[in-house]
C-alpha positions, 0 to 999 in steps of 0.5 A: 365445572364439577358436573363436567368432571363428573361426566368425564369420569363416568364416561371413562368408567363406562368404557368396556374393560375399564374396571379390569385394567391393571393400571388405574389412571387416577394413580398416575394423577396421584403420583404426579401430585405427590411428586410436585409436592415433594419437589416443592418441599425439597425446593423450600428446604434447599432455599432455607439451607442456602439462606442459613449458610450464606456468607455474611460480609460485615467489615465492622464485625470482622474488625471487632472480632480481630480486636477481640482475638488480639485481646485489645483493651478498650483504649487500644480499640479506640486508638486503632479505630482512629486509623480507620478514618484515614484509610483509602476509600474501599479498604475495610477497617480489618486491613489494619490487622493485616497490613502494617503499611496501612497505618498512616503515622504521618496523620497522627496529630497528638504526639502523646499517642505515638508511644501507645500506638507503637506498643499496639503495633508491636502487640498486633504484628510482633515487630516494632513500627520501624520494621526491624524484627528482633 
């Protein structure tokens, strides 16, 4: 293989006037290789940037971030997390911070928890659970 390449290059050099050409053909090969390397680097950098900026959808993380934004105590987080088990299938737990109708009060078994949940509802939505704003 190397001998064939060498023979071809020597044959090209034997062509009359090759050394006087303004444009040397090996520059074209070098330019093509450099362009391919630049395109490969650009593609790799683009893939890394897209990977770094990809959106991540994590419902549990959103729920915990909303709980910390509302400055809920640990006990309040446990109380509101109890509602997540009763959510309709496919709804993220963070819906409890956006839609007051997703709080299913009829499924609460312990009546001692209801006053705490009403305070929590008031803290999150700014109005009591009966829906009458002050």
